C-alpha positions as CSV (number, residue, x, y, z in Angstrom):
1,X,0.0,0.0,0.0
2,X,2.8,2.4,0.8
3,X,4.5,1.6,-2.5
4,X,1.2,2.2,-4.3
5,X,0.6,5.5,-2.4
6,X,4.1,6.7,-3.3
7,X,3.6,5.8,-6.9
8,X,0.4,7.8,-7.1
9,X,2.1,10.8,-5.5
10,X,4.9,10.6,-8.0
11,X,2.4,10.4,-10.8
12,X,0.6,13.4,-9.4
13,X,3.9,15.4,-9.3
14,X,4.7,14.3,-12.9
15,X,1.2,15.3,-14.1
16,X,1.5,18.8,-12.5
17,X,5.0,19.2,-13.8
18,X,3.9,18.2,-17.3
19,X,0.9,20.5,-17.1
20,X,3.2,23.4,-16.0
21,X,5.6,22.7,-18.9
22,X,2.7,22.4,-21.4
23,X,1.2,25.7,-20.3
24,X,4.5,27.5,-20.0
25,X,3.2,29.1,-16.8
26,X,0.5,31.0,-18.7
27,X,-2.1,32.7,-16.7
28,X,-5.6,33.7,-17.9
29,X,-5.9,37.3,-19.3
30,X,-7.7,39.9,-17.1
31,X,-10.8,41.4,-18.5
32,X,-10.6,45.1,-17.5
33,X,-14.2,45.7,-18.4
34,X,-15.1,43.3,-15.5
35,X,-12.7,44.9,-13.0
36,X,-15.7,46.0,-10.7
37,X,-17.2,42.5,-10.9
38,X,-16.4,41.1,-7.4
39,X,-17.4,37.5,-8.4
40,X,-15.1,37.5,-11.4
41,X,-12.1,38.9,-9.5
42,X,-12.6,36.4,-6.7
43,X,-12.7,33.5,-9.2
44,X,-9.3,34.5,-10.6
45,X,-7.9,34.8,-7.1
46,X,-9.2,31.3,-6.2
47,X,-7.6,30.0,-9.3
48,X,-4.2,31.5,-8.4
49,X,-4.4,30.2,-4.9
50,X,-5.2,26.7,-6.1
51,X,-2.3,26.7,-8.5
52,X,0.1,27.9,-5.8
53,X,-1.1,25.2,-3.4
54,X,-0.4,22.6,-6.0
55,X,3.0,24.0,-6.9
56,X,3.9,24.0,-3.1
57,X,3.7,20.1,-3.2
58,X,6.3,19.8,-6.0
59,X,10.0,19.3,-5.3
60,X,12.1,22.5,-5.2
61,X,13.7,23.2,-8.6
62,X,14.0,26.1,-11.0
63,X,10.8,25.3,-13.0
64,X,8.6,25.1,-9.9
65,X,10.2,28.3,-8.6
66,X,9.4,30.1,-11.8
67,X,5.8,28.8,-11.8
68,X,5.4,30.0,-8.2
69,X,6.7,33.5,-9.0
70,X,4.5,33.7,-12.1
71,X,1.3,32.9,-10.2
72,X,2.3,35.3,-7.4
73,X,2.7,38.0,-10.1
74,X,-0.7,37.1,-11.5
75,X,-2.4,37.2,-8.0
76,X,-0.9,40.7,-7.3
77,X,-2.1,42.0,-10.7
78,X,-5.6,40.7,-10.1
79,X,-5.7,42.3,-6.6
80,X,-4.8,45.6,-8.1
81,X,-6.8,45.6,-11.3
82,X,-9.9,44.4,-9.4
83,X,-9.8,47.7,-7.5
84,X,-11.0,46.1,-4.3
85,X,-7.9,44.5,-2.6
86,X,-5.2,47.0,-3.7
87,X,-3.4,46.8,-0.3
88,X,-3.2,43.0,-0.8
89,X,-1.6,43.7,-4.2
90,X,1.3,45.5,-2.4
91,X,1.6,42.6,0.1
92,X,1.9,39.9,-2.6
93,X,4.2,42.1,-4.7
94,X,6.6,42.4,-1.7
95,X,6.5,38.7,-1.2
96,X,7.3,38.1,-4.8
97,X,10.3,40.6,-4.6
98,X,11.8,38.8,-1.6
99,X,11.3,35.3,-3.2
100,X,13.0,36.5,-6.4
101,X,15.9,38.0,-4.5
102,X,16.4,34.7,-2.7
103,X,16.3,32.8,-6.0
104,X,18.5,35.5,-7.7
105,X,15.8,35.9,-10.4
106,X,16.2,39.4,-11.7
107,X,13.2,39.1,-14.1
108,X,10.6,38.6,-11.3
109,X,12.4,41.2,-9.1
110,X,11.6,43.7,-11.9
111,X,8.0,42.4,-12.2
112,X,7.4,42.8,-8.5
113,X,9.0,46.2,-8.3
114,X,6.8,47.4,-11.3
115,X,3.7,46.3,-9.3
116,X,4.9,48.1,-6.2
117,X,5.7,51.2,-8.2
118,X,2.2,51.2,-9.8
119,X,0.6,50.9,-6.3
120,X,2.5,53.9,-4.9
121,X,2.1,56.1,-8.1
122,X,-1.6,55.5,-9.0
123,X,-3.2,54.4,-5.7
124,X,-1.2,56.1,-2.9
125,X,0.0,59.0,-5.0
126,X,3.4,58.7,-3.2
127,X,5.4,60.1,-6.1
128,X,8.8,60.2,-4.3
129,X,8.6,56.5,-3.4
130,X,7.5,55.8,-7.0
131,X,10.5,57.7,-8.4
132,X,12.8,55.8,-6.1
133,X,11.4,52.4,-7.3
134,X,11.8,53.4,-10.9
135,X,15.5,54.2,-10.5
136,X,15.9,51.0,-8.5
137,X,14.5,49.3,-11.6
138,X,16.9,51.1,-13.9
139,X,19.8,49.8,-11.8
140,X,18.6,46.2,-12.0
141,X,18.2,46.5,-15.8
142,X,21.7,47.9,-16.1
143,X,23.1,44.6,-14.7
144,X,22.1,42.9,-18.0
145,X,20.6,45.3,-20.6
146,X,20.4,42.7,-23.3
147,X,18.2,40.5,-21.2
148,X,16.0,43.0,-19.5
149,X,16.0,46.0,-21.8
150,X,12.5,45.1,-22.9
151,X,11.2,46.6,-19.6
152,X,12.7,50.0,-20.2
153,X,9.6,51.3,-22.0
154,X,7.6,50.7,-18.8
155,X,10.0,52.7,-16.6
156,X,10.1,55.6,-19.1
157,X,6.3,55.5,-19.2
158,X,6.1,55.7,-15.4
159,X,8.6,58.6,-15.2
160,X,6.7,60.3,-18.0
161,X,3.3,60.0,-16.2
162,X,4.9,61.3,-12.9
163,X,6.5,64.2,-14.8
164,X,3.1,65.1,-16.3
165,X,1.5,65.0,-12.8
166,X,4.1,67.3,-11.2
167,X,3.9,69.8,-14.2
168,X,7.3,69.0,-15.8
169,X,5.8,68.6,-19.3
170,X,9.0,68.9,-21.2
171,X,10.5,66.0,-19.2
172,X,7.3,64.1,-19.6
173,X,7.5,64.4,-23.4
174,X,11.1,63.2,-23.4
175,X,10.4,60.2,-21.2
176,X,7.3,59.2,-23.2
177,X,9.1,59.4,-26.5
178,X,11.8,57.2,-25.2
179,X,9.1,54.8,-24.0
180,X,7.5,54.6,-27.4
181,X,11.0,54.0,-28.9
182,X,11.7,51.1,-26.5
183,X,8.2,49.7,-26.9
184,X,9.2,47.6,-29.9
185,X,11.9,45.7,-27.9
186,X,9.1,44.0,-25.9
187,X,7.8,41.5,-28.5
188,X,5.3,39.8,-26.0
189,X,3.4,43.0,-25.2
190,X,0.0,43.7,-26.7
191,X,-0.2,46.7,-29.1
192,X,-3.0,48.2,-27.0
193,X,-0.4,49.4,-24.5
194,X,1.1,51.5,-27.3
195,X,-2.2,53.3,-27.6
196,X,-1.9,54.2,-23.9
197,X,1.6,55.6,-24.5
198,X,0.3,57.9,-27.3
199,X,-2.6,58.9,-25.0
200,X,-0.1,59.9,-22.2
201,X,2.0,61.8,-24.7
202,X,-1.0,63.7,-25.8
203,X,-1.7,64.7,-22.2
204,X,1.9,66.0,-21.9
205,X,1.5,68.0,-25.1
206,X,-1.7,69.5,-23.7
207,X,0.3,70.6,-20.6
208,X,2.6,72.4,-23.0
209,X,-0.5,73.9,-24.7
210,X,0.6,72.3,-28.0
211,X,-3.0,71.2,-28.9
212,X,-2.3,70.2,-32.5
213,X,0.3,67.6,-31.4
214,X,-2.0,66.4,-28.6
215,X,-4.8,65.9,-31.1
216,X,-2.5,63.9,-33.5
217,X,-1.4,61.6,-30.6
218,X,-5.0,61.1,-29.5
219,X,-6.0,60.1,-33.0
220,X,-3.1,57.6,-33.2
221,X,-4.2,56.1,-30.0
222,X,-7.8,55.8,-31.2
223,X,-6.6,54.2,-34.5
224,X,-4.7,51.5,-32.5
225,X,-7.6,50.8,-30.2
226,X,-10.1,50.6,-33.1
227,X,-7.9,48.1,-35.1
228,X,-7.1,45.8,-32.1
229,X,-10.6,45.3,-30.7
230,X,-9.6,46.9,-27.4
231,X,-11.5,46.8,-24.1
232,X,-14.5,49.1,-23.7
233,X,-13.0,50.9,-20.7
234,X,-9.9,51.9,-22.8
235,X,-12.2,53.4,-25.5
236,X,-14.3,55.1,-22.9
237,X,-11.3,56.9,-21.4
238,X,-9.9,57.9,-24.8
239,X,-13.1,59.2,-26.3
240,X,-13.6,61.4,-23.1
241,X,-10.1,62.8,-23.5
242,X,-10.6,63.6,-27.2
243,X,-13.9,65.3,-26.4
244,X,-12.2,67.4,-23.7
245,X,-9.4,68.4,-26.1
246,X,-12.0,69.6,-28.7
247,X,-13.8,71.6,-26.0
248,X,-10.5,73.3,-25.1
249,X,-10.2,74.2,-28.8
250,X,-13.9,75.4,-28.9
251,X,-14.7,72.7,-31.5
252,X,-17.9,71.8,-29.6
253,X,-19.6,70.2,-32.6
254,X,-16.7,67.8,-33.0
255,X,-16.5,67.1,-29.3
256,X,-20.1,66.0,-28.9
257,X,-19.9,62.6,-30.8
258,X,-16.9,61.5,-28.8
259,X,-18.4,62.5,-25.5
260,X,-21.7,60.8,-26.3
261,X,-19.8,57.7,-27.2
262,X,-17.9,57.9,-23.9
263,X,-21.2,58.2,-21.9
264,X,-22.5,55.2,-23.8
265,X,-19.4,53.1,-23.0
266,X,-19.6,54.0,-19.3
267,X,-23.3,53.2,-19.2
268,X,-22.5,49.8,-20.7
269,X,-19.9,49.2,-18.0
270,X,-22.2,50.5,-15.3
271,X,-19.5,52.9,-14.0
272,X,-21.3,56.0,-12.8
273,X,-18.3,58.1,-11.6
274,X,-16.4,58.2,-14.9
275,X,-19.7,58.6,-16.7
276,X,-20.4,61.7,-14.6
277,X,-17.1,63.1,-15.9
278,X,-18.1,62.5,-19.5
279,X,-21.6,64.0,-18.9
280,X,-20.1,67.2,-17.4
281,X,-17.8,67.6,-20.4
282,X,-20.8,66.9,-22.7
283,X,-22.8,69.6,-20.9
284,X,-19.9,72.1,-21.6
285,X,-20.1,71.2,-25.3
286,X,-23.9,71.8,-25.4
287,X,-23.3,75.2,-23.6
288,X,-20.7,76.2,-26.2
289,X,-23.3,75.6,-28.9
290,X,-26.0,77.5,-27.1
291,X,-28.1,74.4,-26.4
292,X,-28.8,75.5,-22.8
293,X,-31.6,73.0,-22.0
294,X,-29.5,70.0,-23.1
295,X,-26.5,71.5,-21.2
296,X,-28.6,71.8,-18.0
297,X,-29.9,68.2,-18.3
298,X,-26.4,66.7,-18.8
299,X,-24.9,68.8,-16.0
300,X,-27.6,67.7,-13.5
301,X,-27.3,64.1,-14.6
302,X,-23.5,64.4,-14.0
303,X,-24.1,65.8,-10.4
304,X,-26.6,63.0,-9.7
305,X,-24.0,60.4,-10.6
306,X,-21.0,62.0,-8.8
307,X,-20.7,63.7,-5.4
308,X,-17.1,62.6,-4.8
309,X,-14.7,64.0,-7.3
310,X,-14.2,67.8,-7.5
311,X,-13.3,68.4,-11.2
312,X,-16.5,67.0,-12.8
313,X,-18.6,68.6,-10.1
314,X,-17.1,72.1,-10.6
315,X,-17.5,71.7,-14.4
316,X,-21.1,70.8,-14.0
317,X,-21.8,73.7,-11.6
318,X,-20.0,76.2,-13.9
319,X,-22.2,75.0,-16.9
320,X,-25.4,75.3,-14.8
321,X,-24.5,78.8,-13.7
322,X,-23.8,80.1,-17.3
323,X,-26.8,78.2,-18.7
324,X,-29.2,79.7,-16.2
325,X,-27.7,83.1,-16.8
326,X,-28.3,82.8,-20.5
327,X,-32.0,81.9,-19.7
328,X,-32.0,84.8,-17.2
329,X,-33.0,82.5,-14.4
330,X,-31.0,84.4,-11.8
331,X,-32.4,82.5,-8.8
332,X,-31.0,79.1,-10.0
333,X,-27.8,80.8,-11.2
334,X,-27.2,82.3,-7.8
335,X,-28.0,79.0,-6.0
336,X,-25.5,77.0,-8.2
337,X,-23.0,79.8,-7.8
338,X,-23.0,79.3,-4.0
339,X,-22.5,75.6,-4.5
340,X,-19.7,76.2,-6.9
341,X,-17.9,78.5,-4.5
342,X,-18.2,76.0,-1.6
343,X,-16.8,73.2,-3.7
344,X,-14.1,75.5,-5.1
345,X,-12.8,76.1,-1.6
346,X,-12.7,72.4,-0.8
347,X,-11.0,71.8,-4.2
348,X,-8.4,74.5,-3.5
349,X,-7.4,72.8,-0.2
350,X,-6.8,69.5,-2.0
351,X,-4.8,71.4,-4.7
352,X,-2.6,72.9,-2.0
353,X,-1.9,69.4,-0.6
354,X,-1.2,68.1,-4.1
355,X,1.1,71.0,-4.8
356,X,3.3,70.1,-1.8
357,X,3.4,66.5,-3.0
358,X,4.3,67.7,-6.5
359,X,7.2,69.9,-5.3
360,X,8.6,67.1,-3.2
361,X,8.3,64.6,-6.0
362,X,10.0,67.0,-8.4
363,X,12.9,67.5,-6.0
364,X,13.3,63.7,-5.4
365,X,13.1,63.0,-9.1
366,X,15.9,65.5,-9.8
367,X,18.0,64.1,-6.9
368,X,17.7,60.5,-7.9
369,X,18.3,61.3,-11.6
370,X,21.4,63.2,-10.6
371,X,22.7,60.3,-8.6
372,X,21.9,57.9,-11.4
373,X,23.8,60.0,-13.9
374,X,26.8,60.3,-11.6
375,X,26.9,56.5,-11.2
376,X,26.7,56.1,-15.0
377,X,29.5,58.6,-15.5
378,X,31.8,56.8,-13.0
379,X,31.1,53.5,-14.6
380,X,31.9,54.8,-18.1
381,X,35.2,56.3,-16.8
382,X,36.2,53.1,-15.1
383,X,35.4,51.2,-18.3
384,X,37.5,53.5,-20.4
385,X,40.5,53.3,-18.0
386,X,40.4,49.5,-17.9
387,X,40.1,49.4,-21.7
388,X,43.1,51.6,-22.2
389,X,45.1,49.6,-19.6
390,X,44.2,46.4,-21.4
391,X,45.3,47.9,-24.7
392,X,48.6,48.9,-23.2
393,X,49.2,45.4,-21.9
394,X,48.3,43.9,-25.3
395,X,50.8,46.1,-27.2
396,X,53.5,45.6,-24.7
397,X,53.4,41.8,-25.3
398,X,54.0,42.2,-29.1
399,X,57.6,43.5,-28.8
400,X,60.7,41.5,-28.4
401,X,62.8,41.2,-25.3
402,X,65.5,43.7,-26.6
403,X,62.8,46.4,-27.0
404,X,61.4,46.1,-23.5
405,X,63.2,49.2,-22.1
406,X,62.0,51.4,-25.0
407,X,58.4,50.2,-24.8
408,X,58.4,50.5,-21.1
409,X,59.4,54.1,-21.3
410,X,56.7,54.7,-23.9
411,X,54.1,52.9,-21.8
412,X,55.2,55.0,-18.8
413,X,54.6,58.2,-20.9
414,X,51.2,56.9,-22.1
415,X,50.3,55.9,-18.5
416,X,51.3,59.3,-17.3
417,X,49.2,60.9,-20.0
418,X,46.3,58.7,-19.1
419,X,46.7,59.6,-15.4
420,X,46.7,63.3,-16.3
421,X,43.7,62.9,-18.5
422,X,42.0,60.9,-15.7
423,X,42.9,63.6,-13.2
424,X,41.4,66.2,-15.5
425,X,38.3,64.2,-15.9
426,X,38.0,63.6,-12.2
427,X,38.4,67.4,-11.6
428,X,35.7,68.1,-14.1
429,X,33.6,65.3,-12.5
430,X,34.1,66.8,-9.1
431,X,33.1,70.2,-10.4
432,X,30.0,68.7,-12.0
433,X,29.1,66.9,-8.8
434,X,29.6,70.1,-6.8
435,X,27.4,72.0,-9.2
436,X,24.7,69.3,-9.0
437,X,25.0,69.4,-5.2
438,X,24.6,73.1,-5.2
439,X,21.5,72.7,-7.4
440,X,20.1,70.1,-5.0
441,X,20.7,72.5,-2.1
442,X,19.0,75.3,-4.0
443,X,16.0,73.2,-4.7
444,X,15.8,72.0,-1.1
445,X,16.0,75.5,0.2
446,X,13.3,76.8,-2.1
447,X,11.1,73.9,-1.1
448,X,11.7,74.3,2.6
449,X,11.6,78.1,2.8
450,X,8.0,78.3,4.0
451,X,8.5,75.4,6.3
452,X,11.6,77.0,7.9
453,X,9.7,80.2,8.6
454,X,6.9,78.3,10.3
455,X,9.5,76.3,12.3
456,X,11.2,79.6,13.5
457,X,7.8,80.9,14.7
458,X,7.0,77.6,16.4
459,X,10.4,77.4,18.1
460,X,10.0,81.0,19.4
461,X,6.6,80.2,20.8
462,X,7.8,76.9,22.4
463,X,10.8,78.7,23.8
464,X,8.6,81.4,25.4
465,X,6.3,78.8,26.8
466,X,9.4,76.9,28.1
467,X,10.7,80.0,29.9
468,X,7.3,80.6,31.5
469,X,7.0,77.0,32.6
470,X,10.6,77.2,34.1
471,X,9.8,80.4,35.9
472,X,6.6,79.0,37.4
473,X,8.4,75.7,38.2
474,X,11.0,77.5,40.2
475,X,8.4,79.6,42.0
476,X,6.5,76.4,42.8
477,X,9.7,74.7,44.1
478,X,10.4,77.6,46.5
479,X,6.8,77.7,47.7
480,X,6.8,73.9,48.3
481,X,10.1,74.2,50.2
482,X,8.7,76.9,52.4
483,X,5.6,74.9,53.0
484,X,7.5,71.8,54.0
485,X,9.6,73.8,56.5
486,X,6.4,75.4,57.9
487,X,4.7,71.9,58.1
488,X,7.7,70.6,60.0
489,X,7.6,73.5,62.5
490,X,3.8,72.9,62.9
491,X,4.3,69.2,63.5
492,X,7.0,69.8,66.1
493,X,4.9,72.4,67.8
494,X,1.9,70.0,67.7
495,X,4.0,67.2,69.3
496,X,5.2,69.6,72.0
497,X,1.7,70.8,72.7
498,X,0.4,67.3,72.9
499,X,3.1,66.5,75.5
500,X,2.3,69.6,77.6
501,X,-1.4,68.8,77.3
502,X,-0.8,65.2,78.4
503,X,1.1,66.4,81.4
504,X,-1.7,68.8,82.3
505,X,-4.4,66.1,81.9
506,X,-2.3,63.6,84.0
507,X,-1.8,66.2,86.7
508,X,-5.6,67.0,86.7
509,X,-6.4,63.3,86.9
510,X,-4.0,62.7,89.8
511,X,-4.7,65.8,91.8
512,X,-8.4,66.4,91.3
513,X,-10.1,63.2,90.2
514,X,-8.0,61.0,92.5
515,X,-8.7,63.3,95.5
516,X,-12.4,63.4,94.6
517,X,-12.6,59.6,94.5
518,X,-10.7,59.4,97.8
519,X,-13.2,61.9,99.4
520,X,-16.1,59.9,98.0
521,X,-14.7,56.7,99.5
522,X,-14.2,58.3,102.9
523,X,-17.8,59.6,102.8
524,X,-19.1,56.1,102.0
525,X,-17.0,54.7,104.9
526,X,-18.7,57.0,107.4
527,X,-21.9,55.0,106.9
528,X,-22.7,52.2,109.3
529,X,-22.9,49.1,107.2
530,X,-24.3,47.0,110.0
531,X,-27.7,48.8,110.0
532,X,-28.2,48.2,106.2
533,X,-30.3,45.4,104.8
534,X,-28.4,42.5,103.2
535,X,-29.1,43.8,99.7
536,X,-28.1,47.4,100.5
537,X,-25.0,46.1,102.3
538,X,-24.0,44.2,99.2
539,X,-24.5,47.3,97.1
540,X,-22.4,49.3,99.7
541,X,-19.5,46.8,99.4
542,X,-19.7,46.8,95.6
543,X,-19.6,50.7,95.5
544,X,-16.4,50.7,97.7
545,X,-14.8,48.2,95.3
546,X,-15.8,50.2,92.3
547,X,-14.3,53.4,93.9
548,X,-11.1,51.5,94.6
549,X,-11.0,50.3,90.9
550,X,-11.7,53.8,89.7
551,X,-8.9,55.3,91.8
552,X,-6.5,52.6,90.5
553,X,-7.5,53.2,86.9
554,X,-7.1,57.0,87.2
555,X,-3.6,56.5,88.7
556,X,-2.7,54.1,86.0
557,X,-4.1,56.4,83.3
558,X,-2.1,59.4,84.7
559,X,1.1,57.4,84.7
560,X,0.4,56.1,81.1
561,X,-0.2,59.6,79.8
562,X,3.3,60.8,80.8
563,X,5.2,57.9,82.4
564,X,8.0,59.0,84.7
565,X,10.3,56.4,83.3
566,X,9.8,57.8,79.8
567,X,10.7,61.4,80.8
568,X,13.7,60.4,82.9
569,X,14.9,57.0,81.6
570,X,15.1,55.0,78.4
571,X,12.3,53.7,76.2
572,X,13.1,50.0,77.1
573,X,12.6,50.7,80.8
574,X,9.2,52.4,80.1
575,X,8.1,49.5,78.0
576,X,9.2,46.9,80.6
577,X,7.2,48.8,83.2
578,X,4.2,48.9,80.8
579,X,4.5,45.1,80.3
580,X,4.5,44.5,84.0
581,X,1.4,46.6,84.5
582,X,-0.4,44.9,81.6
583,X,0.3,41.5,83.0
584,X,-1.6,42.4,86.1
585,X,-4.9,42.2,84.2
586,X,-4.5,38.5,83.8
587,X,-6.2,38.3,80.3
588,X,-3.1,38.2,78.1
589,X,0.6,37.4,79.0
590,X,2.9,40.2,77.6
591,X,6.7,39.8,77.2
592,X,9.5,42.0,75.8
593,X,12.9,41.4,74.3
594,X,15.4,43.8,73.0
595,X,18.9,43.9,71.5
596,X,21.5,45.2,71.8
597,X,21.5,45.8,75.5
598,X,22.7,49.4,75.4
599,X,20.3,52.3,75.0
600,X,18.8,53.5,71.7
601,X,19.7,57.1,70.7
602,X,16.2,58.5,70.6
603,X,14.8,62.0,71.2
604,X,12.1,62.7,73.8
605,X,9.5,63.1,70.9
606,X,10.5,59.8,69.4
607,X,10.5,57.9,72.8
608,X,7.1,59.4,73.6
609,X,5.4,58.6,70.3
610,X,6.8,55.0,70.2
611,X,5.6,54.5,73.8
612,X,2.1,55.8,72.9
613,X,2.0,53.6,69.7
614,X,2.9,50.5,71.7
615,X,0.4,51.4,74.4
616,X,-2.4,51.8,71.8
617,X,-1.5,48.5,70.2
618,X,-1.4,46.6,73.5
619,X,-4.8,48.2,74.4
620,X,-6.2,46.9,71.1
621,X,-4.9,43.4,71.9
622,X,-6.6,43.4,75.3
623,X,-9.9,44.7,73.8
624,X,-10.2,42.8,70.5
625,X,-7.6,40.1,69.9
626,X,-8.7,37.5,72.6
627,X,-5.0,36.5,72.6
628,X,-3.2,34.3,75.2
629,X,0.2,35.7,74.5
630,X,1.7,38.9,73.1
631,X,5.3,39.9,72.6
632,X,7.2,43.2,72.0
633,X,10.6,43.0,70.3
634,X,13.0,45.9,69.9
635,X,16.1,45.4,67.6
636,X,18.5,47.7,65.9
637,X,19.0,47.1,62.2
638,X,21.9,49.2,61.0
639,X,20.9,52.8,61.2
640,X,17.2,52.0,62.1
641,X,15.2,50.8,65.1
642,X,12.7,48.1,64.4
643,X,9.8,47.6,66.9
644,X,7.7,44.4,66.4
645,X,4.5,43.5,68.3
646,X,2.8,40.2,67.6
647,X,0.0,38.2,69.3
648,X,-1.7,34.8,68.8
649,X,-5.2,36.2,68.7
650,X,-8.1,36.1,66.2
651,X,-6.4,38.4,63.7
652,X,-7.3,41.7,62.1
653,X,-10.6,42.2,60.4
654,X,-11.1,44.5,57.4
655,X,-13.3,46.9,59.4
656,X,-10.8,47.1,62.2
657,X,-7.9,47.8,59.7
658,X,-9.8,50.9,58.4
659,X,-10.6,52.2,62.0
660,X,-9.6,55.5,63.5
661,X,-7.2,54.0,66.0
662,X,-4.9,52.6,63.3
663,X,-5.2,55.8,61.3
664,X,-4.0,57.8,64.3
665,X,-1.1,55.3,64.9
666,X,0.0,55.8,61.2
667,X,-0.1,59.6,61.5
668,X,1.9,59.5,64.8
669,X,4.5,57.2,63.2
670,X,4.8,59.6,60.2
671,X,5.4,62.6,62.4
672,X,8.6,61.1,63.7
673,X,9.7,59.8,60.3
674,X,8.8,56.1,61.0
675,X,7.0,53.6,58.8
676,X,4.1,51.5,60.3
677,X,2.4,48.5,58.8
678,X,0.4,45.4,60.0
679,X,0.2,41.8,58.8
680,X,-2.6,39.5,59.8
681,X,-4.0,36.1,58.8
682,X,-7.5,34.9,59.5
683,X,-7.2,33.3,63.0
684,X,-3.4,33.3,63.0
685,X,-2.8,36.5,65.0
686,X,-1.5,39.9,64.1
687,X,2.0,41.4,63.6
688,X,2.6,45.1,63.8
689,X,5.9,46.6,62.5
690,X,7.4,50.0,63.2
691,X,10.7,51.1,61.5
692,X,12.3,54.3,62.7
693,X,15.6,55.7,61.0
694,X,17.8,56.7,63.9
695,X,19.4,59.4,61.7
696,X,16.0,61.0,61.3
697,X,15.5,60.8,65.1
698,X,18.9,62.6,65.4
699,X,17.8,65.2,63.0
700,X,14.7,65.9,65.1
701,X,16.9,66.2,68.2
702,X,19.1,68.8,66.4
703,X,16.0,70.6,65.2
């Protein structure tokens, strides 16, 4: 079975290879009259894809490579001529160029570049890129003129069309005449393309206002199309151009048959936009003959079919204005005059954009043409030098040995002469190159003059804005610096005021509230408990106990507000005393560790705030954590003091993490330059971290 399958596969390859050889890679012709028929275009693309898929199964060899490149060229041409997938045409053309470069196939490199040039010239109107591609094509053809000279007519045609567009009509005539001369070298091309060349040449003569030569070229083109059964679209374009030429010569009676024929052709092709162009020109012919009613009808029909392109619309509006003026219908004339003015303004904007493209394309064409001529001149000089040197070598070998000294002297003299001549030629060449460079600079300066003035104005405005921004930025920096200094002074005053207020509150609690509670207790003790009922006696004892607890709480609160150890001793001593007091509650066992053993260099403000933060955190543990154990750890990490407080309680809930107490702790930490954060897991306790740079604390002490 494997042998049979391999045999069938081999037979398939052989059949495809034989079919390719029998067809000579021929592709079906494209019917330009059906270019807008989507189904027709898609059928050709499917055919190309099918053929390429079959070729991909064949072994790699020159014949299959050529077939693949031919069908890629066909696919790109269909994409472009179908007027629907023109961006796809550029994509396939670039793929063809890359494949041809890998296979070192110059022919299909040229074909792919011609497709890309057409895309940039006719579809994207990127004339500088189009000119660059044409000179790249000339360089490829120069590698082997005998083989690829048949493509020269296409390149001269392209350059002629671009020159016509940018208004260089003399250059256009020269290029198009060269194109017609080289057209006969391409024996496979259809003669219909020669009609297009005569048509392009007629447009160039029109640009020079040489209308008789333009008419002669148009008639030559019409004769070629009529004899070769050309496509209807070609005839439609040409008859329209002939009618426009007769209108410009005021030969309106001669123009009408051609324009009517063009309208009929476009109607047959169902192409309303070019038909609108022909109708507008026909309306102009009727107007010239005084047939106002027919002129108005044709102009209105043209407007109905076209609301996209400016030229036919402006022609139709102008005809309607003049026709209604002849009929003394001033209302309609005024209405169409307003429409004409609006479209004229829009058209002028597009003309301005086109003019900038035209100037850039003209400059790039001259630059590339100068570079191409310089390269040709250098190649010719190299060839002449090598030819002379070869001739000298050939003559030197003819003489006998005894004449070597004499001939050598002669050769030296000739070589010196050649060197002198070469030096003179090089000097002239350098002068030519300098002149060309000066001309390029002059063209560049003239093209960029307006842009330079705008840039100067823009730079001046930007510089002024930059100076203003710099001025306001400096003012803002000074203001921010002053605000930061003021905020620091306010923070220090606030901390100092808090300390003073805490001392005052502690004093009031100790002196007044404690005294009041003691007096209250003494008043209660003057009562005789023995005469009270059992229930009142129990209330009496509970009241005494509550008074004792209240006095104890007030004393503890007064000490916690401003502990004596904190004002007189180190932070560690104060925290150890706090832990001892907290363990008296019996709810949670607190412990403390610290390293190193020596004191930490802290200011009074830093000691006070760290103590208050620890006190608040311990109070939160007693109230909310339901923890059995809690631990405080102080450790010095380089130039920073780290305080850690953890417990084995229920953890921190989301509502508690957003509470006012933790917010106050964070603000208190920020006032001394410390960083505070908490970590908690669900049911796994809570860890609080405080990190205080000791250098910051020293700065506070200095302040």
